[in-house]
N, C-alpha and C positions, 0 to 999 in steps of 0.2 A: 168867163164870158161875155163874150168882148161886151160893149154897154150899149153901141148903136145898133147890137141885134136881139134887144132886147124890150119887144109895142106890147102895152097892154093886153090885154085885150078883150079889155070892155068899152075900149072908147078909143086904139090900132095909132096914141100917142110915145113920144117912144118913154122907155124908164129909163129911171137912173137909181145908181150899185147906193149904198147903206151898210146900215144891221141897224140890231136892236141887240143893245146889250141885254145882257145876263150877268149880274150886279155876288157877291160875295163880298163878302170878307170887307165890304167899303166901298171894290174897285170893279171897277166896269170891266168883261169876260168880251168875246165872241164864239156867241153861239155854238155849238156843236151838234152836230142831226150822230146820232148813236142806231144801229142796226138792229130788232128785238125787241122784245117789251124795257119796262123798268122794272125791276126787282128790290124790293126789302131784308133787310137784313137783320139779325133780332138785333141788336139793337137802332135799328129806324132807317133810316131812306139811304141806302148807297146805291151807286153803280155796280153790275157785280157784267155787266155785256165785256166781253170779252174781243167787239169787234170791236173795227178803231174805226177811228172818228173821220169825219166827213166838219168843212165850219160851214157854215148858218148864212150864207149870201138874200136881204133882203131886197126887191125893185120896188118903189118906189114913183109911182109917175104922178109928178107933177102937174096933170091937165087936170084927173080925179082924182085923185092920192089911195087911190085901184094898193097895196100890198099884196104883192107873192117873192114869199121868196121859195131859194133851189138852196142843200144842196156840195158839196163845186168840190 
């Protein structure tokens, strides 16, 4: 999504693109969206969904600080 086309739904000001990192083994990763539900395996939590994933981009309003995320 082009950054200029994202308008804050609360105050109608422009929003800026960014991301909320997902940390794994001490390093930041880009969050991803998977269709369906998260399932657990017999050894604990595991991602068992076979669907493709999409990166998540989060937009922040510079005026009111509202956050809105999109899977792109």
